Every structure is written in structure tokens, then in C-alpha cells.
C-alpha positions in Angstrom: -76.4 25.9 -99.5 -75.1 22.5 -98.6 -71.4 21.6 -99.1 -72.5 18.9 -101.7 -74.3 21.4 -103.8 -71.4 23.9 -103.6 -69.0 21.2 -104.6 -71.2 20.1 -107.6 -71.6 23.7 -108.7 -67.8 24.1 -108.6 -67.4 20.9 -110.6 -69.9 21.7 -113.3 -68.9 25.4 -113.6 -65.2 25.4 -112.6 -64.0 22.5 -114.8 -65.6 23.8 -118.0 -64.2 27.2 -117.3 -60.7 25.8 -116.9 -61.0 23.7 -120.1 -62.3 26.8 -122.0 -59.1 28.7 -121.0 -57.1 25.7 -122.2 -58.9 25.9 -125.6 -57.5 29.4 -126.2 -54.2 28.5 -127.9 -53.1 32.0 -129.0 -49.5 32.9 -128.3 -48.7 29.6 -126.6 -51.8 29.7 -124.4 -51.2 33.2 -123.1 -54.6 33.3 -121.4 -53.7 30.1 -119.5 -50.2 31.4 -118.6 -51.7 34.7 -117.3 -54.2 32.6 -115.3 -51.2 30.6 -113.8 -49.6 33.9 -112.7 -52.9 35.0 -111.0 -53.3 31.6 -109.3 -49.6 31.8 -108.2 -50.2 35.1 -106.5 -53.2 33.9 -104.6 -51.7 30.5 -103.7 -48.4 32.1 -102.6 -50.4 34.3 -100.2 -52.4 31.3 -98.9 -49.4 29.1 -98.2 -47.6 32.1 -96.6 -50.5 32.6 -94.3 -50.7 28.9 -93.4 -47.0 28.9 -92.5 -47.1 32.2 -90.6 -49.8 30.8 -88.3 -47.2 28.7 -86.5 -43.7 29.9 -87.6 -42.0 33.3 -88.1 -41.8 34.4 -91.8 -40.0 37.0 -93.8 -42.1 40.0 -95.0 -45.1 38.8 -97.0 -44.7 41.4 -99.8 -41.1 40.3 -100.4 -41.8 36.6 -100.4 -45.0 36.7 -102.5 -43.4 39.1 -105.0 -40.3 36.8 -105.4 -42.6 33.8 -105.7 -44.7 35.4 -108.5 -41.5 36.3 -110.4 -41.1 32.6 -111.2 -44.3 32.1 -113.2 -43.7 35.5 -114.8 -40.4 34.1 -116.1 -42.3 31.1 -117.4 -44.7 33.4 -119.3 -41.7 35.1 -120.8 -40.2 31.8 -121.9 -43.5 30.7 -123.5 -43.9 33.9 -125.5 -40.2 34.2 -126.6 -39.3 30.6 -127.1 -36.7 30.9 -124.4 -35.4 27.8 -122.7 -37.5 27.1 -119.5 -34.3 26.7 -117.6 -34.8 30.4 -117.0 -37.4 29.5 -114.4 -34.9 27.6 -112.4 -32.4 30.5 -112.5 -35.2 32.8 -111.3 -36.0 30.4 -108.5 -32.4 30.3 -107.4 -32.1 34.1 -107.7 -35.2 34.5 -105.5 -33.8 32.2 -103.0 -30.5 34.2 -102.9 -32.5 37.4 -102.4 -34.3 35.8 -99.4 -30.9 34.8 -97.9 -29.5 38.3 -98.4 -32.6 39.9 -96.9 -32.2 37.7 -93.8 -28.5 38.5 -93.5 -29.2 42.3 -93.7 -32.3 42.4 -91.5 -32.3 39.8 -88.7 -35.3 39.9 -86.4 -34.8 39.6 -82.7 -38.1 41.1 -81.4 -40.2 38.6 -79.7 -37.7 35.7 -79.8 -37.1 33.6 -76.8 -33.4 34.6 -76.5 -33.4 38.0 -78.2 -30.5 36.8 -80.2 -30.0 37.9 -83.8 -30.9 35.2 -86.3 -32.6 33.0 -83.7 -35.5 32.5 -86.1 -33.6 32.7 -89.4 -33.7 29.0 -90.2 -37.5 28.8 -89.9 -38.0 32.1 -91.8 -35.8 31.2 -94.7 -37.2 27.6 -94.9 -40.8 28.8 -94.8 -40.1 31.5 -97.4 -38.4 29.0 -99.7 -41.4 26.6 -99.4 -43.6 29.5 -100.7 -41.3 29.9 -103.7 -41.4 26.3 -104.5 -45.0 25.5 -103.7 -46.7 28.7 -104.7 -44.4 29.7 -107.6 -42.2 27.0 -109.2 -44.4 24.0 -109.3 -47.0 25.9 -111.4 -44.5 26.6 -114.1 -44.8 23.0 -115.3 -48.3 24.0 -116.6 -46.5 26.8 -118.6 -43.9 24.3 -119.9 -46.8 22.2 -121.3 -48.0 25.1 -123.4 -45.1 25.1 -125.7 -45.3 21.4 -126.6 -46.5 20.5 -130.1 -49.8 19.1 -128.9 -50.1 21.4 -125.9 -53.9 21.6 -125.9 -54.4 17.9 -126.0 -51.8 17.2 -123.3 -53.3 19.9 -121.1 -56.8 18.6 -121.5 -55.8 15.0 -120.6 -53.7 16.2 -117.7 -56.5 18.3 -116.2 -59.0 15.5 -116.8 -56.7 13.0 -115.0 -56.5 15.3 -112.0 -60.1 16.5 -111.9 -61.6 13.0 -112.5 -59.1 11.5 -110.0 -60.3 14.0 -107.4 -64.0 13.6 -108.2 -63.9 9.8 -108.5 -62.0 9.6 -105.2 -64.6 11.7 -103.5 -67.5 9.7 -105.0 -66.0 6.3 -104.3 -65.2 7.4 -100.8 -68.7 8.5 -100.2 -70.2 5.2 -101.6 -67.7 2.6 -100.5 -65.4 4.2 -98.0 -67.4 3.9 -94.7 -65.4 1.0 -93.3 -61.9 1.8 -94.7 -61.1 5.3 -93.5 -58.6 6.5 -91.0 -55.5 4.9 -92.4 -53.9 8.2 -93.4 -53.4 10.4 -90.4 -53.0 13.5 -92.6 -56.6 13.2 -93.6 -58.6 10.6 -91.6 -61.7 11.0 -93.7 -59.9 9.8 -96.8 -60.6 6.1 -97.5 -58.9 3.3 -99.3 -61.9 3.0 -101.6 -61.4 6.7 -102.5 -57.8 6.2 -103.4 -58.6 3.2 -105.6 -61.4 5.2 -107.3 -59.1 8.2 -107.9 -56.5 6.0 -109.6 -59.1 4.3 -111.7 -60.6 7.7 -112.7 -57.2 9.0 -113.8 -56.5 5.9 -115.8 -59.9 6.1 -117.5 -59.2 9.8 -118.4 -55.9 8.7 -120.0 -57.7 5.9 -122.0 -60.2 8.5 -123.2 -57.3 10.6 -124.4 -55.9 7.7 -126.4 -59.4 7.1 -127.9 -59.8 10.7 -129.0 -56.2 11.4 -130.0 -54.5 8.0 -130.9 -52.0 9.9 -133.2 -50.7 11.8 -130.2 -50.6 9.2 -127.4 -48.7 6.7 -129.5 -47.2 3.3 -128.4 -48.3 0.7 -126.0 -51.5 1.3 -124.0 -49.4 0.5 -120.9 -47.8 3.9 -121.2 -51.0 5.8 -120.6 -52.0 3.3 -117.8 -48.6 4.0 -116.1 -49.1 7.7 -116.6 -52.6 7.6 -115.1 -51.3 5.8 -112.1 -48.4 8.0 -111.3 -50.4 11.2 -112.0 -53.1 10.0 -109.6 -50.6 9.1 -106.9 -49.0 12.5 -107.3 -52.4 14.3 -107.2 -53.4 12.4 -104.1 -50.1 13.1 -102.5 -50.5 16.8 -103.3 -54.0 16.8 -101.6 -52.6 15.1 -98.5 -49.6 17.4 -98.3 -51.8 20.4 -98.2 -53.9 18.7 -95.5 -50.7 18.4 -93.5 -50.0 22.1 -93.9 -53.6 23.0 -92.8 -53.5 20.6 -89.9 -50.2 22.0 -88.8 -51.6 25.6 -88.9 -54.9 24.5 -87.3 -56.9 25.7 -90.2 -59.8 23.9 -92.0 -59.3 25.7 -95.4 -56.5 27.6 -96.9 -58.8 30.5 -97.8 -62.3 31.5 -98.8 -62.0 32.1 -102.5 -64.0 29.2 -104.0 -67.5 28.2 -102.6 -67.6 24.7 -101.3 -63.8 24.3 -101.7 -62.1 27.0 -99.6 -59.0 28.6 -100.9 -57.2 28.3 -104.2 -54.8 25.8 -102.7 -57.7 23.6 -101.7 -58.5 23.3 -105.4 -55.1 23.2 -107.0 -53.1 21.2 -104.4 -53.4 18.1 -106.6 -52.4 20.0 -109.7 -49.3 21.4 -108.1 -47.8 18.0 -107.4 -49.1 16.2 -110.5 -48.0 18.8 -113.1 -44.3 18.1 -112.9 -45.0 14.3 -113.0 -47.3 14.5 -116.0 -44.8 16.8 -117.9 -41.8 14.7 -117.2 -43.4 11.4 -118.2 -45.2 12.8 -121.2 -41.8 14.0 -122.5 -40.4 10.5 -121.9 -43.4 8.5 -123.3 -44.8 10.6 -126.2 -42.4 13.4 -127.3 
């Protein structure tokens, strides 16, 4: 099966499935929040493996478990109406545990100097990145689930990201032949693709205004700005993961999704765009 067909199947099956999950609003979208936890476990494992390919890391079970505690705390907040500041406290507590673990069990085996703590900076930095990238960023999806118009916001957000990605790919295929190679992190990405992705995100926002004008109130400029910054964040997320993979010498982060690779290969844009969308939605429309 060609990569194009696999990608199209993922697009036409994966996106409706995700939107269906969003349309189950019971208990502040408990199905979506549980999905976030599952995705966090897999993505934490994938980013851990990417980092471990080139740098020493703390024990995988410890790091992934601590990372997963963060979206679990977000689920608790959503179900009990608790302030989502708890997720920040859990993140800090997880970081503290990583530091204590490194203090109590320095690794000297295989290091160049056989000195205790010779690799501690890399290990704690890599583990903290797993907490942030695999755990904390996803909690902004959970934060959206307690908003008054959670379903509508989530649909517009996901459409912005998915259409940005698909429009960037399509415009890159059609018009990007002579404008590639400007971004070293991903030489196959084109300027035409970036423009197409931003346009797709804006159009998704305008569709949201057309369907729910009573929710996305105020000047149309707000949704245009939101579409632009979400697209930029989504593109940055995609490029950031490309940097991680290139640094590790890997083509994909995993083999979970046909035609896409790992979970991170499919949610890298969401990870960076979710905090941006949440913050600016609160500023513009809440």
C-alpha cells in the first residue's frame, strides 16, 4: 500500500474517529480525557526512546510513569471541578522526584570519566523534556473540556490543526517543487506548504464562526489571528519533532499508525498548538 493511500486512509478514518470522541460530552468529555491519558503514555514512551538513542536517560518506567501522572491529574480536575493549577503542581512534583532519584542513584557505568553524576545533566534534562512534551502539553486538551462551549472549541481547534496539516501537505505537493529546502529541520517542507497550512487553519476558524456565531463573538479579525497563531504553533510542533527525530537518526517516532509512523508523528502539531489555542480562546471569547 502506497504512503499516499495510507495517509488518505488515516485522514478519512482517523479524523472522524477523533471528532466522534469529542462529540461524547458526558462527564466533561471523560472519553476524550481518557484518550489523552492513553496518548500521553504512548507519546511519552516515544519521546523517551528518541532521546535515549543519543543521550543517557533515567529509568524508563520512572520517567513515563511520572509523565503520565500529569494528564491523570488533569482528568481528576475535569471530573471534580478542581482548579487545573493542580497539573502544574504535579509537573513540579514529578520534576522534584526526578532530581531526588538522580541524587540517590547516580550512574557511573559506561561514562567517559567513571565519575558520579557525569551524565546527570543530560539525564535530568531529557527526562524533564518527556514530562513536558509527553505529559504536560496534552493537559491543555483537558482544560478545554471544562469550558462552557467545550465541544465547539475542541472541534474548531482540531479542524484548525488537521486542516492546517492536510492543506500544507497538499499545497506542498502541488506548488512546493521550487520552494523547498529553506527549513533545515525538514528540507522537504515548502514555503507553499506553510502558506497553505496557515490558510487552511484560518478557513477552519471562519467555518467555526459561520456555524457557531453566538460562540465566536466579536470581530472576525479575532478568528483570523487565532487561525494564524494556531497554524504557526502547529507547524512549529511538526518541525520540532522533526528535529528530535533527525537528532536521533530516526525516520519515524514509532510504528503505531499506518502511513504516519508513531503517535508523536500524528500529534506533534497538537502538542504545540493546544496551549496556544486555549490561551487565546480564553482571551478572545471567554
